[in-house]
N, C-alpha and C positions, 0 to 999 in steps of 0.2 A: 740573637737577642730571644730573652726568656719569655715563656708565657703572661708572665704580668707586666711585661712592657708593653705590651699591646696597649694603642689606645683604640677607641672605637672606628676611628678614621681608616685606621689601616689593618680590620679586620679583614679577612676574606671572603667573598659572599656566602660558601659553606664554611664557617668557622670550625664545626663541627669535625670535618674531615682535612684541616690544618696541619694536623700533628698527625705523626704516627700512632702515639697512644690514641688518639681520640679515632681514628681509623679503625684500630685493634677494639677498645672499648664498644665501637659499635657492631663489629664481627663480632665477637666474644658475645655481645647478648643476642644475637643473632641464633648463635648456637644453642644458648639457654633457652630461647623460645621455641627451639627445636624439642627439647627436653619438656617443658612446660606446654607443649602441644601432644604429646605423648600419653604426659600424667592426665590432662583432658580430657584425652580418647578413651583411656582407662574407664575413667568416670562415665563418660559417658556409654559405653559399652556396658557397664554395671549396671546402670540405670535402666538401658534400654532389656537387659535381661531379665529384672526385677519388678518392672512396673506394674506387669499385672497381680505380682505377689502384694494384695491389699489386704491380707487376713482381715480381721473384725474391723478395721478402719475405713475412711471414705476413698472413694477413686477420686482420679485426677479432676475427672467432668463434671464432679459434684464441687470440689472446690474452687476449681482454679479460674480466678476472675481477669479476664482475658483484658477488660480497658484496663484496669490498675497495668497489668503486667505491659499492654501497649503503651501505656504511658511513659513508664520505666523504660523502655526501649528507646524512643522517640528522644526522653532527657539523654540517654547513655550517646547515641548516634549524634546531636547536637554536640553533647560535650567532646566525642571526637574531632568533629567540624572544628572547635574552635583550639583544639590541639594542632590542628593541622594550620590553621592563622596564628599560632603562636610561632612555628616554626617559619613560616613564610615573614614573619615581622623579625625572625633572628635575619635572617638571611638578609634581610633589608638594614638591617642594624638600629631599628626601632625598637630600642628596649623596653621604654615606656609600653608601648602597643603589647610587646610580646608579655610582660607582666600581668598585663590587662586580660589579654586571653589565656594566664594560664589560671589567673582566678577565675575567671569566668569558665572553664575548667573543673575544677577544686569545686566552684559551688554546685554546678551541675551533677557531679560526682557524687555530692554529699545529699542530693535530694533523692538521687537513685539509691542510693544506701537508706536513706528515710522511710522511701517506698517499700524497700525491702523488708524492713524491719517491721514495718506497719503491716504488711502482706503475710509473713511469717507470723505475728501476733494474730491474726484471724484464722491461720491456719491452726493452730494451736488451739484458739476457742473452738474449732469443730471437730478437735479429734485428732488430728493430721499431726502426731508430734513424732520424735525422732524414732522413739523405739517402736513407733504402732506397728507397724509393718516393715518389711524388705522394700517395696514400696517407697514408703517416707522417709527411711533409713537413707537409700541410695539418693532421695531428690533431694533431702536434706543437705548430703557430703557433696553432691555437687554442685548443687545452686549455690550453698554456703560456700564451698571451695573459691567459687567466683567472686561473690562479694567480700571474701576476706581479699581478693586481688585488689578489688576497687578500692578497698578500704587502706590497700597499702599503699596503692597509685596516688591516692589522694595525698595521703602522710608526705609522700614522695615528692610530690611535684610540691605539696605547701613549704617543703626541707629546702627543696630547690629556688623558688620564689624568695625565701628569705636569703641564700647564698648569693644570688644575685645583687639582692638590694645592699648588700654589703661588697661583693667584689666586682660587680658591675659583670657585662658577658665578653668572654675571653674566651681563648681557644682549649683552655680547659672547662669552663662552666658550660658551653657550647652543645661539648657531646653528651654531656649528662643530660640538658635539656632536651635534645636528637631524642635519645635513648629512652627517656621517660614517654615521650611522643609514640615512639614504638611500640612500647611497653600497653601505653592506651589504647591503641588500636588494638594490638593483639587481643585483650580485655572486651573491649567493643566486638571483634568479630565472634569470640566465643560465647559473649552474651546472647548475638543473634542464632547461631548453634540451639543455646540453652533456650530459648524463645521460640525456635521452631520445631526442635525434638521434645522438649517436656512440654511446653505451656497449649503448642498447636494441636500437636498430634495427641496430648493429653485432654484437649478438649473434643478432638474428633473420635479419641479411645480407639 
């Protein structure tokens, strides 16, 4: 029976692992995340090495607003929870609920990006620009790189929602949803590190 002939009632409990291709996709994605972890690790190392080189620019403790960043963190953590609910709904074959949770994930992701843009604008106004100092360029590289990952995730999940609306939940579309949820948790975990290493340590000095 080909993947396209599956009707919802016949879908296995974990449709993302129902085919070899699906399992390989998930495994391949974990390997990709390993490479991403190394990449972020390098950016974190660079930031930690350069964070006190502020030149003529402002120091982290002068510009960081922990209240804004804390709200952004909560938004991203909640969005991660929404993607957990989406995967649970997928396992229960509740396609409408799954789409609802995915939409919630995307909306919260957009809210996070909006806050980040707002925050960067405020920093630029205070003289914290990309070329200002080694600290500012390493800050924007790390935080901006993460922001680009969030933007990519938002776009990816949006396209998946459209695909599900068109093709339904199948053993072909299920691994894509599952993998996008893993990706979303990954960028969430990276953000928790950024919040701790960049913002909290930046405030403490």
